[in-house]
Structures are given as structure tokens and as C-alpha cells.
N, C-alpha and C positions, 0 to 999 in steps of 0.2 A: 503494500500500499505505501500513499504518500507519504512523507515526513511528517510524523503525530506533533501537532503542537499543541495541543491540549486536549486532556481526558474528564470529562464529567462523569462520576462516579455516584451512584446512591446507594448509598449502605445506612440500611435502616437501623445495624446495631455499630458503633463503634466509641471503645473504650480503652483507651492504651492500659489502663490498670485491671484488666480483666481477662480473660480465657474466652476461649469460645466462639461465639459468634460477634461476639466485641471485639475479643483481641484482635480475629482475622480481619474484621473491617478495618482495625489500625493500621493492623502491621502489613495488609497488602496496600491499602492507600499510599502508606508512605514508602516502601520500596517501589512504587511505580512512581513515586514524586521524585526518586532518585534520576531519572532519566527524563523527566517529560514535567509539565503543569499541569497538575491535577486541580480540579472543583470538586470537593465531596459535598453531595446533600445529606443531612443526617436528622436523627430527631433531637428538638430541642434540649431535651433532658441528659445529652451527652455533653454538652458545650460545658459545663464544669470541670468534668474530667480532663477534657481534653485541652480547656485552655491552661487548666494548674498542670498539666503534664509539659507541656511546651514553655511553658515558664519555668519549672522544675529541673529540665532537661533541654538546655537551649541547642538548637542543630538547626546548619545551615543550610538544611532540607526542606525547613518550614517556609524558607521563602517561595518553595515551587507550590505550598499547599494554601488553598485556599476553602473554608468552611462558610457554609451555609445551612441553617436551620431550620425546618419546617415540621410544623406538626399540624394536625386536623383541629379544626375549631372546639374549644373545651365542651360544647355538648358530648362530641363524640368519644374526649377520653371520660369523660363522666359514664358513658355507655359501654365503654370499654370496662371500666371496673365493677359495674355492676352484673356483668354477665361471670366474671370470676377468670378461672385459668383459662380458660379458651379465648376471652375475648379479645387478647393480642392476635389471634389468627385473624379475625374480621377487622379489625383496626388497622391490621397490614395491610391488608389486600384492598382496603378503602383508600390508606395512603397512596399505594401504588396507582392506584386508578386518578386521584386528585394531584398527584405528582408533574405529570406534565405540562398541566394549567400553571403549577407555582414556577416552572423553568421557562415555558413561554414568558410568564410577566414579566422574568426577571432578565430575560434578552443573556442569558449565558451563552460564550461561543464557544465551541468545542468539535474536535475532530470525531473524537470516539466517544460513546454514549455508553456505561456498563453497569448493569443492574448486578451489584454484588453480593448484597444480602438480602435477608434471612436466605438460608442455603437449605431451602425447603423446593422438593422439585413439584408441588402442587399449588403453589400458588404462582400467577404468571404476572408478567408485567408489562407495562403499555408504553415503553422507549424506542421500541419502532417507528413510532406516528412521528420521527422525526427526520425521519431519512437520512439517518449519518449509521456508518460503520455500527456494528450494536452487538454488545456481548453480553451474557447473561451467567451469573454463576462465579465459583463451583456450587452448583445445587446436588443435594443430596436425598437420598432415600434408605430409612430404616426399614429392613425386611419385616414382616411378622414374626412375633416370637413363636418359637414351635409349641403345640400346646402343651406337650408334655413338660415342657419347663415353665409352664404357667399355673399349673395346678399347685405348686406352693404354696401362693397366694390366696388361694379361691377361685371362685367360678366369676367374683367381679373384677377380676383380674385380665382374665378370659374376655370378655365384655365389653370390658374399655379399650384392649386392645383393635381387638377387632370391629370395632364400631371406630374408632378411627382410622384403622386401615380403609373401610367402606368411604368414611368421608371422604379422607384422600384421594380414592379413586374418582370419587364422582364432580372432584374439583379438577382435575386433568382431564377427564373423558367426557365430560357433560356439559363442560365451558367452553364454548366456541373460541374466545378470547386465547384462551391457554392453546390451541393448536395454531393460532392464528400468528400471537407471540413466537412458538418455535419454527414456525416457517420462515417469518421476518428477520430473526436473528441473525445472525453473521458468524456467529461463534459461539460457542456453549461448554463452560467447563464442568465437568461431572467429577463428583468424588470418588467412586469408584467405577472399576468395570462392568457393572451390574445394571447401573443408575439408564441406561439407553435402553436396557428392555422394559422399563416402565415408563420413561417419556417418548420412545419411539419418534426421536427426532433424523436429522438425516445424519448418519454417520460421518459424512464427510467435514460437518463443521461441526465434530464433538472431538475434545479432548479433554485425558483424565488428568486431573488435578486433583488429589487429597487438598482438602480445607485444612488441613491440620499442621502444624508446624510447632515449633519453640525455639527460646533463645536463650539458652541456660548456659550456665558456665560447666569448662570440662570438670569433672571430678575424678581423681583417678586415685586417691587414698580414701578407703573406705574402712568403718569399724569392723574391726576383724573379731571382734567378740559376740557378735552377737550374727544370728542367722536372721535376718528380718523379712520377710513377703511383706510386701506393699501391695495394696490394693486401692484405687482412689475415682471415688465418682457418684453420682448422686444415688440415692438408696433408694430405689423404685427394680421394678420386675427386669426391666427389659437389662440391668447391668451384669442381673445373676451373681448376687451378693453370697445367694444362699449356696450357690456351689462352690464358690471359693471359701466359706464358712465351714462345709462340709469336707470338701478335698483336702483344706488343712487338717482336719479334724484327724480323717483319716492316714494322712501323712505323720501328723505328728504322734497318734497312736502306735504308729510299727518304728519309731523309734529308741534309743535305750535310755535309759534315764541320764545319763551324762548330755546325750545330744538334745535330749528335750531342755536341758538348762539353758541351751544356747539359742534357743529356737521361740520366734513370736511371729505372728499374724496381725499388723497394723493395718486397720481399714479406714479411710479418711473421707468425708462426706457426711450429709443429711439427706433426710428425705422422708418420705410417706411410709418405709417398710423400717425405718430405724428402729422402732420399739421389734417388729416381729426375730430383726437378725439377733438383736439383743437377746433376747429371750431363747433363741438357737444357742447362742453360745453358753450360756445358762443349762439349758438342757443339755449341752452334752459335757460340761463341768470343763470350760477351758479358759474361764475367766481370768485365770491367771497367767495365759500366754497371747489373749486376743485383744487387742486393746482399739477404741472408738476414739478416733479426732476428729473433731469438727471441722469445716474450712477454716483454714490458714492463709494467712498471706505466703506471698513466692519465697520470701525469705527462709520461711518455715518449712515451706514445702521442699524447698532445694533440700534442705538439711536431711528431711525423712528420705528424699531420691539417693543422696550420697551416702547414708546409711543404711540403705537395705540393697539385700545381695539379689534380691529377684521379684519383679513386676507380674502379678499374678490378675488377669482381667478377664473372667469367664464372660463377655458381655455380647449381646445379640444383636447390635448395633451396628450398624451403616460407615461410621467413622470411628472416632474416639482420638480427642485432643490429647490425651495422657500416655499413648503409645509412644511419638515422636519425644513427648518431656522423659519420659522412661528410657527410650535410645538414647538422648542427651546424654545421660547417665551411665551410660554403657551396660543399661541393665538386660541379663537377659527375659523373654516374656512368655508368660503362658498362658496361652488364649486357645478362643475356638479357631478351627480352621474355617474361616468364612470370610465375605466380602469385606468386612469393618475392619477390624481389630489386625486377624489374620492377614488381610491382604497388604496391610497396613507395614504390619513388624516383617514379615518376610521372610528371610533365614534367619533373623536374630529370635526366633520363637520355637517354642515347642508348640505346635497347632494339634489340638485335640479333637476329631472328626464328628459330628454329631452323631450318638447314640441314644441308647433308653437311659432313663433318668440315672438309674444305681450304675451304669457302664460309664458315664461320663466323669462321673465323682470319681472313682478308680483311677481313670485314665487322667484326670486332671491331678490324681494325688502319686500316682505314678512317675509322674511330669516333675513333681516337687522334688522325688526320692531322687529321683538320676542326677538331679542338680546340683542337690545336697551333694552326694558322692561323687560324681563324676566329675572331677577339676576339670578334665581336659573338654570336655563336650561346655561345661559353665564357660571355658576361657576361650572355645570356638564363638559361642553366643554372642560375648560379652562386646568379643570384638567384631563381631556382624554387626550389634547393634551401633557402636558408635559410627562404623562407617557409614552405614544406612541413613542415618541424619545426617553427616554432613554431605550425602549425598545428594538428600531427596527431601530433607525436613528444618531446612534452616529458611526464615523468610526470605534472605534473599533468593536463594536457589528460587523460591516460589515466582518471586520479581521477575528474575533472570525466564521461567518459561512462559509469564505470563507474558512479557514483551515479545518473545521470540513467537508465539503464537499470533498477537495481534501481527506482527511483521508478514508471517505467512499464510494465515488465513482471512484475513481482511479487505476488502475491495479496496 
């Protein structure tokens, strides 16, 4: 394409102090600003964090970044709060619908327009109306959690998961504007290799770009006294913490007394299933070697990573921000062999195939045992972990991939 002068990025979530959607919004915008002028349109509630960060951490790159803040009227925000947990879904879609009017009104000048986040495959955008080179994503898709892994949480969890899947299907397949956006968009980034099976875009315009990355210090020295197994995430059924706890218990009970003294499981997070997970720990009488930690700041999380030996993550999701974080610390990973954590971890993980529930627990337990005793395998996965991180999961690397795709795919 012709020389890029300016990129207009719409990013609903941008916060340099946070991870997930917010962190992706900040870091991708910053990386693109290394080579281009960027205009970022985001929510007004992100302004304080953005301006505080830019003041606290000066950088010449900010001269290439301009932020504009757009929200729907107060009545829409009030309506969003009344609906509850899923109110943000409808608010975000309405935000996307009105956004072109805001852009027209402010007469922004740009060569490329990029709808960056949310990373959902079920919410359409309308930025193609400007007739400029249009980019979408990275967009993601969480596969349905297999039914046998939801039974532990009761019938309500299964109904909720399947209802959510039906709503997403309807938003993609019954909304004519969704198909139109796929047709009119010139370049679509997807977070894993399975996404295009669900969105059915022209494969010629699709590029796989995991939305996750990390900027963490290299840690080469660990606390050798403890064999600490770490797991981080929201305490919800999709993350599979029941498997983490039960497989750890099976692994732990197979150790002799001396090894048991050196071993612990640390679960970092919070969420609706926290009470259930703590009851599981009591049921198996392992309170002395399983520790729960609420969400902590980046410095404390860094310390947890650096003093852990294995990252245990039996999540069913389609991504996993914590995977590159763990790899940046050289941690071997134990996860499912799936398109989410399994695909991200690549050869840095012992990956467990989907089987029946008891077989999965046994297989995860055996993986932990192998890494406990097999020093050669541990060293191999640790080395692969660091290599994968530097090759694929720094934010600088993400910026390079996006910039190259702009050049190769856009008219």
C-alpha cells in the first residue's frame, strides 16, 4: 500500500496499568506509534489512567499518539448499569454503531482505520463506511466448555455457557451488518487458528495474531527451596481450577514426606467460584499446601512468577494472557492440548488431550510428577518457554507483525 501517514484506532478498552483487553489496547497502540502517527478513540473512563501513565513514564513516542475520548449519552450508561453483567455487551455494540458519527463530526484524517478491541468475534463494527483501508482485530472466540467439565459446577453453569454460545451465534449469523463488515474489511487479525471456522471470512484477508503478549523482566534465579506450582486467572468454570486443584492433590499424595514439605500450589485470582474451590481444598485436606492469593499488582505477580517452578493452566478458553507472562519467566506449562493455551504455549508445555474427567485429572497429575523428577525435561521446556516468548510474545514483536500485515494485505 502507499506510505502510511496516520492510523485511526478505535479501542474500547485502553489502560496501561491493566492486562487483558485494556493492556492489549494500550500496548498495540503504543507499538504502532513507533512507526506511525496514531489517533486512538477510546472510552472517557480510560482518560485518567492514560494521562497519569504518560506523565509518570515520559516517552518520546507519545508525540506520535493522540487520544480522543468518546462515550454514549448518560442515559445509555445508566441503562448499561441496570442490565448488569451483560450490559456492557449491548453498550459496546451501540458504541460501535454511533462511533462513525463521532469520527465524521471531528473530521479526523487517516490512511488506515483499525477496530482494535473488544476482541470478540460476535460484535460487528461499522468503520468500513469511510472507504479507507480497514482493519479488524485481533478478534477471538472461546470454544464451548465440554459438558463433562461443567458438571462439577452444577446445571446452572452448563445452561449459562450454552446460552452464551447461542447468543453469540445469533449475533454473528442473524445480523446482516456482521457479514457486511467481514466483506468490507480488508485485513482481519484472529487470535488463534480456529477463529475463521466460526466467522467464515475470506481466508486471503485473515492473519493469525494472538492478542496476548507480555513485558516482563527476565528472571534467571529462582527460590530453589520450594517446588511452587502457580495458576492465575478468574475463578470461573472456563478456567478449570477444579482440575488444577484435583490434579495437584493426586500429584502431592504420590510424593514422600520430604518432597511434600517442598511442594505447594498457589492460586491467584478471584471470582464466583472462589468459595467452591476453597471447599475443595478443605475436602482434600490440603489447606497447608494450597494457598489462595487475591489479585495483586504487577510487582507482586512478578515475584510469584519468579519464585515458581511450573505454570499449571487447565483452561478451556481460546487465549490466555497469562501464558506469555509465564513464558517470559521461563516457566514450563501444563495445560490442555487446545487452540487456546495449548496453541500459545507450543513446545513449552506438557499438553493434555481431552479425555473423560478422571483420566484428565490423572494425566495432569502425571505431567506435574514428570516435571518434578525429570530435570532434563524441565530444562527443555523452560528453555523453549523463553525462546517462544522472545520470538512471538513481546509487544514489540506484535507491532512488527501488524505493521508487516498492513504493508502486505492492505490496498
